[in-house]
C-alpha positions in Angstrom: -8.5 5.7 -1.0 -6.2 6.4 1.9 -3.3 4.7 3.5 -1.8 4.6 7.0 0.6 7.5 7.4 4.1 7.3 9.0 6.0 10.4 7.9 9.1 12.4 8.6 10.9 15.6 7.8 14.1 17.3 8.9 13.4 21.0 9.2 15.5 23.0 6.8 15.3 26.4 8.5 14.5 27.3 12.1 14.0 30.3 14.3 15.5 30.1 17.8 13.6 27.6 20.0 11.9 28.6 23.2 14.7 28.5 25.8 12.7 28.7 29.1 10.9 25.4 29.8 8.4 27.2 31.9 7.4 29.3 28.9 6.8 26.3 26.7 3.1 25.8 25.8 1.3 22.6 26.9 1.8 20.2 24.0 -1.5 18.3 24.6 -3.3 21.6 24.5 -1.7 22.3 21.2 -2.9 18.9 19.9 -6.4 19.8 21.1 -6.2 23.1 19.2 -5.0 21.2 16.1 -8.1 18.9 16.4 -10.4 22.0 16.7 -8.7 23.6 13.7 -9.1 20.4 11.6 -12.8 20.1 12.6 -13.5 23.7 11.4 -11.6 23.1 8.1 -14.1 22.7 5.2 -11.5 23.1 2.3 -7.8 23.4 1.9 -5.2 23.8 -0.8 -1.4 23.6 -0.7 1.7 22.4 -2.6 3.1 19.2 -1.3 6.0 16.7 -1.6 6.0 13.1 -0.5 9.1 10.9 -0.7 11.1 8.2 1.1 14.6 8.1 2.5 16.9 5.4 3.7 15.6 1.8 3.8 12.2 3.0 2.6 13.5 5.1 -0.3 12.8 2.5 -3.0 9.7 1.1 -1.5 7.3 4.0 -2.1 6.6 6.5 -4.9 7.9 10.0 -5.0 5.1 12.5 -5.5 4.9 16.3 -5.9 1.9 18.3 -6.7 -0.8 21.0 -6.1 -3.8 19.9 -4.1 -7.3 21.4 -3.7 -9.6 19.5 -1.4 -13.0 19.9 0.2 -14.9 17.9 2.7 -17.1 15.1 1.2 -20.1 13.3 2.5 -17.9 10.9 4.4 -14.3 11.4 5.7 -12.9 8.7 3.4 -14.4 10.3 0.2 -13.2 13.9 0.1 -13.6 16.1 -3.0 -10.1 16.6 -4.4 -8.1 17.8 -7.3 -4.4 16.9 -7.7 -2.0 18.0 -10.5 1.6 16.9 -10.2 4.4 14.4 -10.9 4.8 10.8 -9.7 7.9 8.6 -9.9 7.3 4.9 -9.3 9.2 3.2 -6.4 12.9 2.9 -7.3 12.5 5.2 -10.3 14.0 8.7 -10.7 11.9 9.5 -13.8 8.6 11.3 -12.8 5.6 11.4 -15.1 2.7 13.9 -15.1 -0.5 12.8 -13.4 -3.8 14.4 -12.7 -6.5 13.1 -10.4 -9.9 14.5 -9.3 -12.9 13.2 -7.5 -16.2 14.8 -6.5 -16.7 12.1 -3.9 -18.7 9.8 -6.2 -17.0 9.8 -9.5 -13.2 9.9 -10.0 -11.0 10.9 -13.0 -7.3 10.2 -13.6 -5.0 11.4 -16.5 -1.7 9.5 -17.0 0.5 11.4 -19.4 3.1 8.6 -19.8 0.4 6.1 -21.1 -1.8 8.8 -22.7 -4.6 7.2 -20.7 -7.8 8.8 -19.3 -9.5 6.8 -16.5 -13.0 7.5 -15.2 -15.3 5.6 -12.8 -16.5 5.1 -9.3 -14.5 6.8 -6.6 -14.5 3.6 -4.5 -12.7 1.8 -7.4 -10.2 4.5 -8.1 -6.5 3.7 -7.7 -4.6 6.9 -6.9 -1.1 6.8 -5.3 -0.9 10.5 -5.7 -4.0 11.0 -3.5 -2.7 8.6 -0.9 0.6 10.5 -0.8 -0.5 14.1 -0.9 -3.7 14.1 1.1 -3.0 12.5 4.5 -5.9 11.8 6.9 -4.9 14.9 8.9 -7.0 17.4 6.9 -10.8 17.5 6.4 -11.5 15.0 9.2 -12.6 15.6 12.8 -10.1 15.1 15.7 -7.2 13.5 13.6 -4.8 13.9 16.5 -7.1 12.4 19.3 -4.9 9.3 19.6 -1.7 11.3 20.0 -3.1 13.2 23.0 -3.3 9.9 24.9 0.3 8.9 24.4 2.4 9.1 27.6 5.2 11.2 26.1 4.3 14.4 24.2 7.0 17.0 23.9 7.1 20.6 22.7 10.5 20.9 20.9 10.3 24.6 20.3 9.3 26.9 17.4 10.5 26.4 13.8 9.7 28.2 10.6 8.1 26.2 7.8 7.5 27.9 4.5 7.7 31.3 6.2 5.2 30.3 8.9 6.1 30.0 12.6 5.2 26.5 13.8 5.1 24.7 17.1 7.1 21.5 16.8 5.6 18.5 18.7 7.2 15.1 19.1 4.9 12.2 20.1 7.0 9.3 21.4 5.2 6.0 21.0 8.0 3.6 21.8 11.2 5.0 23.4 13.1 1.7 23.2 12.7 1.3 19.4 12.7 5.1 18.9 9.3 5.2 17.3 8.0 8.8 17.3 5.9 11.2 15.2 6.8 14.8 14.9 4.3 17.5 13.8 4.7 21.1 12.8 1.5 23.2 13.4 1.1 26.8 12.4 1.2 28.9 15.6 -1.7 31.1 14.5 -4.0 28.7 12.7 -2.9 25.4 14.3 -3.0 23.7 10.9 -0.5 21.0 10.0 2.4 22.1 7.9 4.7 19.1 8.1 5.1 15.8 9.8 7.9 13.4 10.4 8.5 9.8 11.5 11.5 7.5 11.4 10.8 3.9 10.5 12.7 0.8 11.6 12.5 -2.0 9.0 13.7 -5.6 9.2 15.1 -6.5 5.8 16.2 -10.1 5.2 20.0 -10.3 4.6 20.6 -7.0 6.6 22.0 -7.1 10.1 19.6 -5.5 12.6 16.8 -3.1 11.8 17.2 -0.7 9.0 16.3 3.0 9.4 14.1 4.7 6.8 11.7 7.6 6.6 8.8 9.0 4.6 8.7 12.7 4.1 5.6 14.9 3.7 5.9 18.7 3.6 3.6 21.5 2.4 3.9 25.1 1.2 1.4 27.8 0.2 -1.3 26.4 2.4 -4.7 28.1 2.3 -7.9 27.3 4.2 -10.0 29.2 1.6 -9.1 28.0 -1.9 -11.0 29.1 -5.0 -13.5 26.3 -6.0 -15.9 26.2 -8.9 -18.1 23.6 -10.6 -15.2 22.2 -12.6 -12.6 21.9 -9.8 -13.2 18.3 -9.0 -13.4 16.7 -12.5 -11.4 16.3 -15.7 -12.2 15.7 -19.3 -10.4 13.3 -21.6 -7.5 15.1 -23.4 -7.6 14.8 -27.2 -5.8 11.7 -28.4 -5.8 9.9 -25.1 -7.2 6.4 -24.7 -10.2 6.2 -22.4 -10.9 3.4 -19.9 -12.7 2.8 -16.6 -11.3 2.1 -13.2 -11.4 -1.7 -12.6 -13.8 -2.7 -9.8 -11.8 -3.4 -6.7 -11.9 -7.1 -5.6 -13.8 -8.2 -2.5 -11.5 -8.9 0.5 -12.0 -11.9 2.8 -11.8 -12.0 6.6 -8.2 -13.1 6.3 -7.4 -9.9 4.3 -6.7 -11.9 1.2 -8.8 -11.9 -2.0 -12.1 -13.4 -1.2 -13.5 -16.6 -2.8 -15.5 -15.8 -6.0 -13.1 -13.0 -7.2 -11.6 -13.5 -10.6 -8.0 -14.5 -9.9 -5.5 -11.7 -11.1 -3.8 -12.8 -14.3 0.0 -13.3 -14.3 2.8 -14.5 -16.5 6.2 -15.6 -15.1 9.2 -17.7 -16.1 10.7 -20.8 -14.7 14.4 -21.2 -14.0 15.0 -22.6 -17.5 13.1 -19.7 -19.2 9.8 -21.4 -19.9 6.8 -19.0 -19.6 3.9 -20.0 -17.4 0.7 -18.0 -17.2 -2.5 -18.4 -15.3 -4.4 -18.1 -18.6 -2.5 -21.2 -19.9 -3.8 -23.2 -16.9 -7.5 -22.3 -17.3 -9.6 -25.5 -17.0 -7.4 -26.8 -14.2 -7.5 -26.4 -10.4 -4.5 -24.2 -9.7 -2.7 -24.1 -6.3 -0.4 -21.1 -5.8 2.3 -21.2 -3.2 3.9 -17.8 -2.5 7.4 -18.3 -0.9 10.9 -17.0 -0.4 14.2 -18.8 0.3 14.8 -16.9 3.6 11.3 -17.8 4.9 11.6 -20.6 7.4 7.8 -21.4 7.5 7.8 -21.6 3.7 10.4 -24.3 3.8 8.5 -26.2 6.4 5.4 -26.0 4.3 6.9 -27.1 1.0 7.3 -30.8 1.6 3.5 -30.9 2.3 2.8 -29.0 -0.9 5.1 -31.4 -2.8 3.1 -34.3 -1.2 -0.1 -32.7 -2.5 1.4 -32.3 -6.0 2.4 -36.0 -6.1 -1.1 -37.0 -4.9 -2.8 -35.0 -7.7 -0.7 -36.3 -10.6 -2.9 -37.4 -13.5 -5.7 -35.0 -12.5 -6.4 -31.6 -13.9 -4.5 -29.9 -11.1 -1.5 -27.7 -11.3 0.6 -26.7 -8.3 2.8 -23.6 -8.9 5.4 -22.1 -6.5 5.7 -18.4 -6.9 9.0 -17.2 -5.6 8.7 -13.6 -4.3 10.3 -11.1 -2.0 13.8 -12.5 -2.3 15.0 -8.9 -1.3 18.7 -9.3 -0.3 18.8 -13.1 -0.7 20.3 -14.1 -4.0 18.1 -16.1 -6.4 20.6 -19.0 -6.2 19.3 -19.5 -2.6 15.9 -20.2 -4.0 17.2 -22.7 -6.5 19.1 -24.4 -3.6 15.9 -24.7 -1.5 14.1 -26.3 -4.5 17.0 -28.8 -5.0 17.5 -29.6 -1.3 13.8 -30.3 -0.7 13.5 -32.3 -3.9 10.5 -30.2 -5.1 9.1 -31.2 -8.5 6.1 -28.9 -8.7 6.4 -26.0 -11.1 8.4 -23.0 -9.8 8.3 -19.5 -11.3 10.3 -16.5 -10.2 10.2 -12.6 -9.9 6.7 -12.8 -8.4 6.7 -9.6 -6.3 4.0 -7.9 -8.4 1.9 -11.0 -8.4 2.2 -11.2 -4.6 1.0 -7.6 -4.5 -1.9 -8.3 -6.8 -3.0 -11.2 -4.6 -2.6 -9.1 -1.4 0.0 -11.4 0.0 1.0 -10.3 3.5 2.8 -13.0 5.3 4.4 -16.0 3.6 3.8 -18.8 2.9 0.5 -17.9 1.4 -1.6 -20.3 -0.6 -4.4 -19.8 -3.1 -6.6 -22.3 -4.7 -8.1 -21.2 -8.1 -10.9 -23.1 -9.7 -11.1 -24.2 -13.4 -13.2 -21.1 -14.1 -10.3 -18.8 -13.1 -12.0 -17.7 -9.9 -10.5 -17.9 -6.4 -11.9 -20.8 -4.4 -9.9 -20.6 -1.2 -6.9 -18.8 0.4 -4.8 -19.0 3.5 -1.7 -17.4 5.1 0.7 -19.6 7.0 1.0 -23.4 7.3 0.0 -25.9 9.8 0.3 -29.7 10.0 -2.5 -31.4 8.0 -3.1 -28.5 5.7 -2.1 -30.6 2.7 -5.0 -33.0 3.6 -7.4 -30.0 3.8 -6.2 -28.8 0.4 -6.6 -32.3 -1.1 -10.2 -32.6 0.1 -11.0 -29.1 -1.2 -9.5 -29.9 -4.6 -11.4 -33.2 -4.8 -14.7 -31.4 -4.1 -13.9 -28.8 -6.8 -13.1 -31.6 -9.3 -16.3 -33.5 -8.4 -18.4 -30.4 -8.8 -16.8 -29.7 -12.2 -17.5 -33.3 -13.3 -21.2 -32.9 -12.4 -21.4 -29.7 -14.3 -20.0 -31.3 -17.5 -22.3 -34.4 -17.1 -25.3 -32.1 -16.9 -24.4 -30.2 -20.1 
């Protein structure tokens, strides 16, 4: 239910910083006090904002809301209630959302879709929770790693939401300017704000691009009012009810594990023809996730074309899913297909499909059985992989033939 946090904020108002270096407090001691304060925290409430700037601005949602949270049985399953607004990445139109979890059962109300979701907390998808409850509250020693970093600097005292805060900068990588900045209340040592600049390499852009994620709080309380209804919601009248879909099993390669139902998709070819996974049911399907700017993808594609030619006349479909073109124009993708003489099916605008299939690096290949379940997956390409794929496909076809013969 949580994500890795890299956050930033530019302080809007400040009181004069401590001028005498000798009077500055020991920043590592402040981090130790922050760890102690977090360990004592059993519940917390605050208003919060989460958003991106620069290169990251359109890559993450923008979220605002009110949070009430309490320690759960395990750190990754806190009790929580969130009521706020969420705008999807790249959108400036927020929608009302509500999320609650008692640590075992979760509830989510989506106003835009008039949808009420309920189910196991482990299956719950909640971008608002990921955004507004960072793993710095309700866990023990959340800053223990920061204490070990070689450069920890006290940058003075600044006011956040009317609270005087010690401002600490943790410099992880001076060369690439990677640093985290925290604002801790001077009296309670609880986190009020944190900041981090990101350097992203985006295809088509010269050099690293700078972006940041912003998280800030106000009206923080360590003793919120909590009752028996705090961590649950009921379905609003007229809303459609559904359950959170069970989360898929993940393999050791961090891709969807064999045996999972393959996520459905529907995309178009360059000439506008619609291709869907459902339309290919009964065949072995090979998915090749690629982009025109990806050198290893272009190295892999002749081998995939060879596999496609080898499987002609058999119930096998090879599909290239173009994704993550980013700054590269789509005509570059068409040129790659033409230059390499590729004849296997190619579909486009596959960013969401790549996300559904947990595609990290590309090329990424999936083999889906005739039953619609994942049979095999791999990231990257190496010589002879087309032979490995061919043997795997033949085994699947033989198993399918034996099944039909036994019916």
